[in-house]
Steps between C-alpha positions, in 0.01 A plus 500: 500500500744614770600802291134589451439470875803719571346761272172466690678548833685801363176651368335439837789664682486801269121523535541508876791742488297778657489294818874442515826464309527318172580132529849543357581744780449222757659191350775446753394138557536379141803443283650794316403371155133476599505844662665647190247332270204629703649849517558500122144381441359771726707766326382378160136508609509847653697646208244379245195732507262229377615246759504762775140590416406132514654475847311809617178343372588179679490680837122526461454128426307337791719190487814712528351705783418178686857376457644829619274479807617144577754516787689191379537642149603847617751348745649286223518808273664703777769242563549422130407135549464400137474129586196559719342733248558275200353200681195683636179375333354853508794629296454211258130591468593863435708380205170399333352851531461653149657832607801320644530282191507818290791627711690173472453510122631859493804397703564202273526726192 
């Protein structure tokens, strides 16, 4: 489940990328292995045209827009606070969104 939530957080960060840097660019507060894993996941997503298109579509999802408008979520994204993001109930709810589940399945392949 934690891996799936990390994918959700990464997808959310990429969907909100127009508003700021990618999550992996701001992970100074987490251990190097986590930062490397997130950066690798982001690179994999953006280099795959199908996954990148799914992320672009995700930007229009009302649930994603609400999360990206939430000051606590955007602050946690900006500081790379994976612990706060992974424990947030709104992030957990986003993991149940069919579009997000499609992305997590694509990543798992």
